[in-house]
Structures are given as structure tokens and as C-alpha cells.
C-alpha positions, 0 to 999 in steps of 0.5 A: 435566499441563502440555504442555513447549514449546521456548521458542525454538522457539516463538519462531521460529514466532511470529516467521515469523508475524509476518513473515508477516503482514507481508508480507500487509500488504506486498503488500496496500499495494504490489501493483499492478503496472506497469500500475495504477500508470500507469493510476492516474498518467494519471487523476490528470492528467486530473483535474489537467488538468481541475481547472486548466481550470476555474479562474478568473483572477483578474487579469483584471478 
């Protein structure tokens, strides 16, 4: 004989699992500390400045 399940509870259980999975993805994507964000920004700025320093001037002959 088949097991009887409550569909309302099953839907809520599935919704909770989906919500937890999405929260885990968001923690991975957005879960950086302020220091990590500032370090990344500083590295990006430094690399941009280095790249601009190596550009050639096209107006000068």
C-alpha cells in the first residue's frame, strides 16, 4: 500500500528547501566582507593605473 502524504506539508517542505538552496547561492555570490571588497577594488584600481601608464600617446609624432 502507498504511503499517505499531506500535500500541503510537502509543498511547504519543498518551498523551504528551495529557499535554503537560493540562500546558499546568495551567500556564495554576495557573502564577502568589506575588507575583501575593498582589497579587490584596490587591486582593480592598481591594475587600471598600471595599464594606463603603459598606453602610448597617439597624438605625438
